[in-house]
C-alpha positions in Angstrom: -3.9 144.2 108.2 -0.3 145.0 107.6 0.6 144.5 111.3 -1.2 141.2 111.3 0.6 140.0 108.2 4.0 141.0 109.6 3.3 139.3 112.9 1.9 136.2 111.2 5.0 136.0 108.9 7.3 136.1 112.0 5.3 133.4 113.9 5.0 131.1 110.8 8.6 131.7 110.0 9.8 130.6 113.4 7.7 127.4 113.2 9.0 126.7 109.7 12.6 127.4 110.6 12.6 125.2 113.6 10.8 122.4 111.8 13.2 122.7 108.9 16.2 122.6 111.2 14.9 119.5 112.9 14.3 117.7 109.6 17.7 118.8 108.2 19.5 117.5 111.4 18.0 114.1 110.8 18.3 113.7 107.1 20.4 116.3 105.4 23.2 117.3 107.8 24.6 113.7 108.2 25.0 113.5 104.5 26.8 116.9 104.4 29.1 115.9 107.2 29.9 112.6 105.5 30.7 114.4 102.2 33.0 116.9 104.0 35.2 114.0 105.1 36.2 113.4 101.5 37.3 117.0 100.9 40.9 117.4 100.0 43.0 120.6 99.8 44.0 122.3 96.6 47.6 121.3 97.3 46.6 117.7 97.2 44.9 118.1 93.9 47.9 119.9 92.5 50.4 117.3 93.7 48.3 114.5 92.2 48.0 116.5 88.9 44.2 116.3 89.1 43.1 119.9 88.7 40.2 119.3 86.3 37.7 119.6 89.2 38.9 123.1 90.0 39.1 124.9 86.7 37.4 124.2 83.4 37.8 126.8 80.7 38.4 129.5 83.3 35.3 128.5 85.3 36.1 128.1 89.0 34.2 125.5 91.0 34.4 124.7 94.7 37.4 126.3 96.3 37.7 126.2 100.1 39.5 128.9 101.9 41.0 127.4 105.1 41.0 130.8 106.7 37.3 131.5 106.0 35.2 131.5 109.1 32.7 128.7 109.6 30.7 127.6 112.6 32.0 124.7 114.6 30.2 121.3 114.3 27.7 120.7 116.9 25.6 123.3 118.8 27.2 126.3 117.1 26.5 124.9 113.6 22.9 123.9 114.7 22.3 127.4 116.0 23.4 129.3 112.9 21.4 126.8 110.8 18.3 127.5 112.8 18.7 131.2 112.6 19.2 131.0 108.8 16.2 128.8 108.4 14.0 131.1 110.6 15.0 134.2 108.6 14.2 132.3 105.3 10.9 131.1 106.8 9.9 134.6 107.7 10.7 136.0 104.3 9.0 133.2 102.3 6.0 133.4 104.7 5.6 137.1 104.2 5.5 136.6 100.4 3.1 133.7 100.7 0.7 135.4 103.0 0.4 138.4 100.7 -0.1 136.1 97.7 -2.8 133.9 99.4 -4.6 137.0 100.8 -4.8 138.6 97.4 -6.1 135.5 95.7 -8.7 135.0 98.5 -9.9 138.6 98.3 -10.4 138.1 94.5 -12.4 135.0 95.1 -9.8 132.7 93.4 -8.8 130.8 96.5 -10.7 129.4 99.5 -9.0 129.3 102.9 -9.0 125.6 103.5 -6.3 123.1 104.5 -6.5 121.5 101.1 -5.9 124.8 99.3 -3.0 125.4 101.7 -1.4 122.2 100.7 -2.0 123.0 97.0 -0.4 126.4 97.3 2.5 124.9 99.2 2.9 122.3 96.6 3.0 124.8 93.8 5.6 126.9 95.7 7.7 123.7 96.0 7.5 123.2 92.3 8.6 126.8 91.7 11.3 127.2 94.3 12.8 123.8 94.4 11.8 121.4 91.6 12.1 123.9 88.7 15.7 125.0 89.4 16.8 121.5 90.6 15.9 120.1 87.2 18.8 122.1 85.8 21.1 122.5 88.9 20.5 119.7 91.4 21.4 120.3 95.1 25.2 119.8 95.6 27.2 118.3 98.4 30.7 119.6 99.3 33.4 118.7 96.8 31.1 118.9 93.8 32.5 120.6 90.7 30.2 123.3 89.3 30.1 126.2 87.0 30.8 129.8 88.2 28.7 130.8 91.1 27.4 134.0 89.5 26.1 132.2 86.4 24.4 129.6 88.6 22.8 132.2 90.8 21.4 134.2 87.8 20.1 131.0 86.2 18.4 130.0 89.4 16.6 133.3 89.7 15.6 133.1 86.0 14.3 129.5 86.5 12.3 130.4 89.5 10.8 133.5 87.9 9.9 131.7 84.7 8.4 128.8 86.6 6.3 131.2 88.8 5.1 133.1 85.7 4.4 129.9 83.7 2.4 128.2 86.4 0.6 131.4 87.3 -0.6 131.8 83.7 -1.5 128.1 83.4 -3.6 128.3 86.5 -5.1 131.8 86.6 -5.4 132.7 82.9 -8.5 131.9 80.8 -8.9 130.3 77.4 -6.1 130.4 74.9 -3.9 132.6 77.1 -3.1 129.5 79.2 -0.9 128.3 76.4 1.5 131.1 77.0 2.6 129.5 80.2 4.2 126.5 78.6 7.0 128.3 76.8 7.9 130.1 80.0 8.3 126.7 81.8 10.6 125.3 79.2 12.7 128.4 78.4 15.2 128.2 81.3 16.4 124.8 80.2 17.5 125.9 76.8 20.8 126.8 78.5 21.9 125.6 81.9 25.3 126.7 83.4 27.0 123.3 83.8 30.6 122.4 84.6 32.5 120.6 81.9 34.3 117.6 83.4 33.7 115.1 86.2 31.2 115.7 88.9 33.9 115.1 91.6 37.6 115.8 91.2 38.7 113.6 94.1 41.8 111.7 93.1 40.6 108.4 94.7 38.1 106.5 92.5 36.6 104.7 95.5 36.0 108.1 97.2 34.3 109.4 94.0 32.0 106.4 94.0 31.0 107.0 97.6 30.6 110.7 96.9 28.3 109.9 94.0 26.1 107.8 96.3 26.0 110.6 98.9 25.2 113.1 96.1 22.1 111.1 95.1 21.0 110.7 98.7 21.4 114.4 99.3 19.2 115.2 96.3 16.4 113.0 97.7 16.9 114.3 101.3 16.8 117.9 100.1 13.7 117.3 98.0 11.8 115.7 100.8 12.9 118.4 103.3 11.8 121.2 101.0 8.5 119.5 100.3 7.7 119.3 104.0 8.7 123.0 104.4 6.5 124.2 101.7 3.5 122.1 102.5 3.6 123.2 106.1 4.1 126.8 104.9 1.0 126.7 102.8 -1.1 125.2 105.6 0.1 127.6 108.3 -0.4 130.7 106.0 -4.0 129.6 105.2 -4.7 129.1 108.9 -3.3 132.5 109.8 -5.4 134.3 107.2 -8.4 132.2 108.1 -8.1 133.5 111.6 -7.9 137.0 110.4 -10.9 136.9 108.0 -13.0 134.7 110.2 -13.7 132.5 107.2 -15.5 129.3 108.2 -13.7 126.1 107.2 -15.5 123.4 105.2 -16.0 123.0 101.5 -13.3 123.5 99.0 -15.0 125.8 96.5 -12.2 126.6 94.0 -12.7 124.5 90.9 
């Protein structure tokens, strides 16, 4: 069983990573490249006297180190993006395979395509939608709160969303009500940056960056939705092959 789960996670992760890379190349990467054209150096901000986008109350936002390594545009960038997506796909697939297998063994989940889509949709809500309600996806040049506080908040939001939805779906009777406070709790405080969203000195550039920012949120949302729906279906198919469960009726009410 363990060997099969590991092998399945690797195979599913490769498919997910390559699919994610293809979708990103078509819808997400062009937006990022367009936003990068508006990035200006810290010296330019200093000379224009517009430093609000870099420091707010001691909270640093997006600083770009010109000496930091980054893959070149084109094939090199595509390669490292694919590797990163494949590794993420393998990790998420491993977790999802174990979760689905446990639910199936306890009779709480049937191994059908419909249930795979449902599980993938719930993962999408937990991993992407819940944290994005507080911290939407960002394009280059966006002013933001300190990275550490955003990372901690993201983890808390994902954990609370997973626990809250899990209780609402799996608990019985009055215990289901305990899931609602967990879903709301992360939004009592969200680490946001005080000041304008973009610190670019040109108002026209700020307007164009704002449009790109909205497009990026939608593109990221749709890309992640495709990722998780496909992940749910592939994990169910993999486990169905292992257990030999016959497809057909959706028996989970």
